[in-house]
N, C-alpha and C positions, 0 to 999 in steps of 0.2 A: 670437444663438445662443450657448448655453452650451458652453464647452470642456471638455475632460476635467479640466484643472487646477481649473476652477470647482467641479465636483461630486465629485472624487476624495475619498473618505472622508467625504462629507457625512453618511453614516449611522453614523459612528463617533464615539463619545465618546473622542476621542483627546486627546493632550497639549495640542494647541492649544485645543480646547473647554475642557478642564479649566482651562487658564491663564486664559481669558477669563471663566469662570464662578465660580471658587473664589477666596476670599480668599487673598492671597498666602501667609500663614502656613500656612493649611490645605493649599494646594497643595504647598508645600515639605515639609510634614509627610507628606502622602501620597507624594510622590516618594521620600523617605528610607525610608519604610516599605517601599515596593516594592523598592527597591535592597537594603536589609538583609534582606528576607524575614521581617519581623516581623508580629505581629498588629496589626490596625489599631484604634486607640483608637475607642471607641464615639462620642465626641463628634465626631471627625473623620469617621467613617463616616457619621453623620447628615448632616453638611454635604455630603459627596460624594453621598450618595443623594438629598438634595433637589435638588441641582443637576442630577444625572443625570435625575431625574424631570421636571424643568421642561424640560430639553433635549428629552427623548423626547416630551413632550406637544406641544411646539412643532412637532414634526415629524409630529404625527398619531398617536403611539403612545397606547394606551389600556390596554395590559397589560405586564407584565414576566414574564420566566421566567429561572430558572437553567438555562442550556444546558450539557448535559454529554454524555459519551461513554461509555456503558455498554459491556459486553461483547457487545453485539449486532451491532457493526460499523457501526452508524448512530448518529446523535445523538438525544438525548431532550430533551423539554421539557414543562413544565406551566405553563400561562398562568394568572397572577393579575391582575386589574385593579387599577388605582390607586385605586379608588373606596372611600371609607369614609363611613358615615352621619354627618351632623351633628346637632345637637339640634333643628333645625327640620325634620327628616324629609327633608332634601335630601342631597346627597352632596359630599364634598370629595375632592380628589386627593391622596393621601399615599403616601410610600414612605420607610421608615426605614432607618437604618444597619444595624440588625439584620437586616432583610430583604434588604439588599444583600450583607452579608457571609456569612450562612448562611441556607440554606433546609432545609426538611424535605420529603421525598417518600416515597411508598410504594415500597419497594425489593423487595417480595416477588415481583414479576413479572419482575424482571431476573436475568439469569444470575449465579449465586453459586458454582457448582460445589461445592456442599455446604458452603459456609461457614456457612450459616444454614438453618434450617427455613423452610418456606414461610409458616408463621403469624407468623414474625418480620418485621414489615413496615417497621420504621422505617429510613430511609436519610437522610443529610445531604449537602447540597452546599455546597461552600465557594468563594468567589469567588477565581478566579485573577486577581489584580490586575495581573499583567504582560501579560495579553491583554485589549485594550480591549473595552468593551461596545459593542454595535451594535444597529441597528433593523433587523429583518426581518419583512416582512409586517405591519407596524404593531405589532410586539411588541418591547420592549426586551429584548435577549438578553445575559445576563450569563454569560460563560464560567466554568465552575466545575469543581472536582474532585468526585468522588462516592464516598462511602464508607458503610459499614454502621454500625449502632449501635455495634458493638464496635470500630470504627476500621479494619476491613479495606478495603482499596481494591477497589471494585467497577467500576472504570473503566479507561480507556486513559490518561487524562491524569495521574492521581496518580503512577504509576510513572515516567512520562516526566519530570515535574517533579523527582522524587527522583533520577533518573539525571543530570539536568542539574547538580543540586547536587553529585553525586558527581564528575563530571568537572571541574567548577569547582574543587573543593577540591584535587584532585590536580594539575591542570594548573598552578595557582598555585605549588605546591611546586616543580614543575620549572622554571618560569619564574624563580622567585627565584634558582635556581642559575646562571642565565645573566645575572643582574644586572638583571632587568626589575622594578625596584622600583616603578615608576610603574603597574604593571598591578594593578588591584584586583579585577577580575572577569573571567570568561571565559565565553562563551556558544557553544554549538554552533549552527550555522545550517544550514538545509535549503532546497533548491529542488525540490520534487516535480513532475516532468513527468507530466501526466496524459493517458493515452490512453483513447479511447472510440469506440463505433460509434453511428451515427444510422440508423434505420430508419423507414420510413413507419408511422405510427400505425395506420391501417386494417389494414395487413398484419400488424402486430404482434399485434393483437387476435385475429386468426385462427389464431394459433400458440399452443396451450396450453403448449407447452414454454417459449416465450419469456415468457409471462405468468406461469407458475409458477416457473420456474427461472432465467430470464434468459439461458439458452443453448438452441441448437437441439439437441434429442436425436435428431432425424432430419434428413436433407438430402443429396441427391446433389450432387456438384461440378457447377458450371455450366460451360458451354463456355469461358467466360472468367473467370478469378479474379484473381489478382495476377501472373500469369505474365509479363505485358508490363511490369510495373512502371510503369504509366502513371498510377496515381493518386498516388503518392508525390510530394509537393510540387506536384501539379498545380493547375491553376486551380480554385478553390473555387466549387462550384455556388452559384447565387444564393439558393436556399432555406437552404443550409447557411450561407452568408455572412451572411444575415439573423439566423439563430440566433446565430452567433458575435458579431455586433454587439451584440445584446441581452445576451448573456451577459458580454461585456466591460463593458458599461455597469453591470449589476447588481453585478458583482464589484468594479469600481472605486469604486462608491458605498460598498462595504463595506470599502474600503481594502485589497482583495486585489490584489497586484501582478502581474495577469495581462499577460504580456509577448509571448509568441509563440504563433502559431496557424497550423496547416497540415494538409494531408492527410497521412495515414499510409500505409503500404505497402498495406494491404488496401483493396479497394473499400468505401466507406461508413465507413472508419476515419479518425479525426482525432486531433490532440494539441493540448493547451494547456500552456504552460510559464510558471511565475511567476518573478519575481526572488526571490533568497534572502531568508529572514526567520529570525528566531530560532525554534528548533525548535518549541517549544510553539505559538507563533503560526502557524507554517507548518502544523503539524498542524490547528489550528482552521481555517485558511484552505482547506486541502485538503477538509476535511469540508464546508465551506460550498460549495466549488466543485463537488463531486459532487452535492450536494443541489439547487443552482441549475441545474446542467446538466439534471438530470432534470425539474425543474419547468418550465424554459423550452422544453425540446424539445417538450413536449405543447402548448404554446401555438402552436408552429409545425407542429402535426399531425405531429410525429415523436416517437420514443421514443429516449432515450439509453440504450444498453446499456453497463454497466460490468463485466460478467462477463469473467473472464480469457480465456475461450475461447468466444465466442458461436457461431463458425462452424468447423467442422472443415475442416482443409486449407488455411487461410489464417492470416495472423498473428493472434495474441491480442493482448490489450492488457495492458500492464504500467504500472508507475509508477516512474520512475528517480529515486532518492533521492539528490540531490547534497548531500554532507555535508562540512562543514568546521568548524574551530574558530577563533574570533576573540576578541581582547581588547578591553577597554573602551577601549584607546587606538588601535584601528583596525588592529591587526596580524592578518593571517591566518597562522596557524602552519603552514600548508602551502604558503606562498610560499617558494621556495628562498632568496631573498635575495641580496645583492651582496657580502657580506662573509664571511670564513671563520667568524666566530663565529655568524653567521645561518645559514650552511650547516650547521654542527655542531648548532645547535638544530633546524633543519629536519630533519636526519637522525635526530635522537632521536625527534621526533614521528612521522616516517614510520615508524621501527622500532616505535614503540608499536602502530601500526595493524597492521603486518606480524605482530607476535606476537599481538596481540588476535585478529586474523582466524584465525590459525592455531590458537590455543589454544581459541578458541570458535567454530569453524566450524559445530558442531552447532546452536548457538544462533541463528546468522545464518540457517541454513536453516529452523529452527523459526519464527523470526520472520515468514517469508513463507509458511508452510505453510497450505494450504486445499484444499478438494475442487476448487475452480476452478482454482487455480494449478497443481495437479498436471497438468492438461491442457496447460498452457503451457510449464512449464520443460523445456528441452532441445528444444523444437519450432522452428518457423521463425524466430523472432526472439528468442527468450528464451535466456538462459544455461542451462547444464545444472544439475542439482541438486547437483553437486560445486562446492563454494566455492573460489575461487582469487582471487589478486590480479594484475592487470595493472599493470605499472610503466613498460613501453616499454623498448626496447633500451638507450638511452643510460643512463637512470637505473639499470637493472639492471646494466650494465657498471661503472658507478661503485661499486655495492654489492659487486660481485664484486672490484674492485680493492682495496676497504677490507678485505674478508674475507681476501684473500691478502697484504695488505701489498705490493702491486704498484703500479707507476706506471699512471696512467690517461691515455690519449691520447698522441699523438706529442710534444706539447709538455711533458709532464711528465717531469722528470729525477729527481725525488726520489720516495721511497715516499709513497704517498697515506695521510695520517694525518689523523684528524679534528681540526679546530681550528687546524692550522698554516697558514702563509701559502700553502703550495703547493696548498691545497685549491681545486679549480676552481669557478668560477661555474657554477651549474646552468642550463642553457638551458631555456626552456619550449617545449612542443609541438614536440619534435624527432622524435616518432614518431607515427604515425596513431593514431586512437581504435580501441579493440577492442570492438566491439558484442557479441561472444560472451563477454565477461568478466563474471562476476558482480559483482566489486568492482574497478573500474578507477580508477587515479590519472589525473586529467585536467587536470594543469597546477598547479592550487592547491586541489583538492578531490578527494574520492572519490565515485564514482558507483556506488551499490548498485543493480543493475539487476534484481534478482530479485523485487521486489515485484509483486504482482498489482494490477490496476487498481481493484478495489473495496475494497482494504484500507485500513485506517488506517495512516498512516505512523508512528504513536506507538510501536507494538511493536518495529519494526526499529530505530528510533532509540534506544529504551530499551536495547536490547542492545548497539548499537554504543557509546553513551556509557558504559555501565557496563563493558564489556569493556576499553575504552580507558582508563577511569579506573583499573581494576585494574592494567593493565600500567604506567601512569605512576606508580601508588603504589609498584610494585616498583622501578621506576627511581629514584624519589626516595629511597626507603629505602636503596638501595645508594649513590647518588652523595652524598647528605647525610653519609655517614660515611666518604668517600673521603679519603685523605691528599693525593692529587694528583688534583684534579678532572679535568684534561684527559686524563691518562693513563687514569683509570678510565672517562671517557666514551668514549674510543676502544675500550677493551677491551670495554665493554658493547655498543656498536653492532656491533663485530666479532663478538662472541658471538652476538647475536640474528640477525644476517644468517646466520651458519653454521647455527644451530639451526633457523631458520624459512624459509629460502630455498625449501623444498619448496612453500610456498604461492604462489610467484610462477610464473605461467604467462602468457606473452606470445603464445601461439599461438591456433589456432582451436578455441574450446571446443565447436563442433559436431562436430568430428572423433571418430570412435569410438576412434581411436588415443590420444586424450587421456584418455578414461575408463580405458583399460587403464594408461597412464602414471600417472594419478592413483592408482589402486589400488596400483601399485608404490611410490608415494611414501607411501603410508599415509593418504591423505586420504579423508574419508567420502564415501560416495555414497548419501545418504538420499533415495531416489527418490520416495517418496510420503509423504503426510502421516502415515499410521499408523507408517510406518517412523521418521519423524523426532520426532514429538511425545513419545514416552516418554523421550527423552533430556533433556527439559527439567528433570526432577527428578533427573538424575544428580547425585551428590554434589558434584562440582566446581562444578556450576551453582548449586546451592543455596548452597554456600559463597560464590560470587561475589556473588550478589544479596543475600543476608543480610548479608554483610560491609559492603556499602556502603548498606545500608538502602533498597534499591530495592523489593525484595519480601520478605515474610516467608515462611517455609517454607509456612504455611497458605495464603497467597495463590498461591504457585506451584502447589501441588497442586490448588487450585481452578481455576486458569487451564488446566491440563492437562485436567481433567475437562470443562471448558466447551468447549474446542476439539475434544476427541475426540467429544463428544455432538453438537457442531454438524457435524462431518464427517459422521457417520452419518445425521443428520437430513436434511442436504442430499441425500445419495445416495438416502435413502428417498423423499423427494419426487420426485427425478428418476425412480426406478424406477417409482413409482406413476403418474407422468405418462406415461411410455412405455407402460405397460400400458393406460391409458385411451385414449391416442391410437391405439395398435395396434388396440384392440378396436373403438373407436367410429368411427374415421376411415379409417385406412390400410388395414386388411384389408377392411372393407366396400366401400371404393372399388375395391380391386383385384379383389374378388369381383364387383362390379357390371360392371366393364369385361370380366371373363371371360365374363359372361353375354351382354354385347353382341357379343363375339367369336364366342361359340357360336352366337347367333342369326344372325349374318352368315354363318357357315359353312353352317348349316342353310338359310338363305334362298338362298344361291348354288347349293347342290346340289339344291334343290328346282326350280330353274330348269334346271340342266343338270349332271349328275354329274361331268362332266369339266372343269368350271370350276376354275381354279387357286386353292386356298385355302391355299397354303403360308405366306403371311404370317400369316393369322389362326391357322393351326394351330400353327405354331412359337411364336408369342407366347403363345398360349393354353397351350400345353404348359409354357412357361417360367414364366409367371405362376402357374399351378397349382402347380408345383413349388416356387416361391418362397413362396406363401401357405402351403403345407404346412410348410416349413421355419420360416417366421416364426412360425406358430402354435405349433410345437414349442418354439421358443425363449421365446415368450410364456408358455407354461405352466411352463417351467423357471424363468423369472424370477419367476413368482408364488410358486413353491415356495421359491426361494432368498430372496425377500423375507420370506416367512412365518417361515423359520428365522432370518433376521437379526434380525427384531423380537423373537424370543424369546431371542437370545443374551444371556447376563449379562455384565455388566462393560463399561465404556465402551471399554477398550482392545481387548478380545476382539471386541466388536461391530464396531468400525471395521475391524479386520483382516478379518472375515468380509465386510463390504461391499466392501472392496478386492479380496479374493481370489476371492470367490464371486459376488457380486451384479454388479459392474462388467463382469466378462468375459462374462456372459449378456446384459447390456444391449448390449454391443458386437456380439454375434452377431445379437440381434434387429434392431439398426440396420443391420447390413449387409445383411440380406435386404430390409428395407424400403426401403433406399436403392436397391437394384437394381429394386425393384418401381417406384419413382418414374420411373426411365428407361424403363420398359416400358408403364406406363399412360398413356393419352392425357392431354393437358394439361387438357381440359375435364372430366375425371373425377377428376383429382388434387385431394384436398380442402383442402390447405393451400398457402400461398405457398411457392415454392421459393427456393433460395439465390440464383438469378438475380433473382427478384422482390425479394428483401429487400435484396440488396447493391447493385442498380442502380436501386432503385425510388424514390430520393429525388431 
């Protein structure tokens, strides 16, 4: 029987495989090229491509693809076979270095946000050599970046790689000031926890809202939801466990470090958490995880729901982005350390995040903005739309002591200054975790909890990397020119704490009092996607991304356009689905039940006029009133939708959908959900919340 260690990474062209299949000189050249971020020599590329092809064919692959992440929210691939005709009319299997390093694809149908005309079709994919190639469904997949003919980034990965280069440059400058001469490179690492729902496949197919939109647009609350909290960490059902076992095996074959699995808070909700990986690899792995979850669920006669809020009234699904910075020497820059100098270095990097989150709180909110996530933020389990940082009481008290030049703790006799020997050793895990915080320090990393479950982790990490890179640049510029490094360091940290302490909040983010307090502090509350997105192209944000060469201004405007259009398109689909379901299923079912009630009343009274018909009469009266109101809202929704579709301008259209269409959708749903509680079960046309959440 094969063990996990026998097959882990068996479908990955990883370092071990390259070492065994490549000439030593070729292997070393490739590794240097990857490390230095240079272009691959064609002769070396040919050797690598040939080895990659032989390895893939030995595992049953017949095709290859450049696997990329366009602005659609999912991955894309175009398969080409390895076959080439020979002179005898047969075929040989070939794969060149040119095909490995660069591919050409039709980019006309991918979102570009006005960067190019529809008829301008040429696009290029370029191998991301830092992310290993892998075999999926018999196809060799080569992780790539994707750009247009003119060089504009059309994907999620290109800006992420640029941001990783930016934070590497600026972090190295700061580390040199602390004497870390042995550090030659820095990488951000991410561990994205993935939440999801599993529902029965047959029930799923009977719900047009789930099929078309991924969430339920109608549905009354069942008698039992998550109130008893009996599902969280409960015993995993055999059907779900079988799915999880298959999922783990497939992910492990692809080198994905799937580590933790458990039931989440809501019925039918679950979570998978991986071990940390370099950010671009973690992004690739998370896209693979979502894809394989959905594919394998169907094999188990289930459907995996990745929508942020598939069920009203219970927990939605997020993706907790655990982010940190590590050096090539194995140092985590958010580990407090045991010595005063390490403490000072830790404090500076902590302050860089403090200032970055405060200065660019709008960008962090924008990076998680979507129509689906708007339903989740500030709800049962998600942080509010206001961005803040949780540090815990002890670390907050240390920062306050530094700010005020006061002693910290009962044992400290001297003033607390950065870098001197009176600096205390920072203890880990001295306070509880705060699950209501959008951006929480959790011992040696930051957990960004605002991400929606269906989102790519690339955009949020692009923002975090770039924002922190900018602050580190400011710090390095100031400290490199300081006459007295230790004194300048203390003054800098003290100033940052004073100016940016407003972003620190250790309390309950769900409390309405916090929203009022946040407003007093001057923090942004960008509640919805249309509220948040326009700030993406504020001048300070354009300056940030262009200065670090992460986005061009053209690319920023194109992304804004894409996201606004996507928001409107999603709500348009939801509204049309509601109209169809109400017209063809819900209202006809309620009307039929009304007819049954009417027939029952007539039948009873034909036998004896004094027979009690109070149940039938009251229910019939209530249903008739609800049908009338629902139909009124249905007509209003049709009218609002027609106006929305004619509204010019992506920003104006998104606001109209938010302000005019969504409220009418809510009214229609409200009446329909009451009808569900009145109409008999055998007449109701679609599976209920109880059926869906407890049907697996």
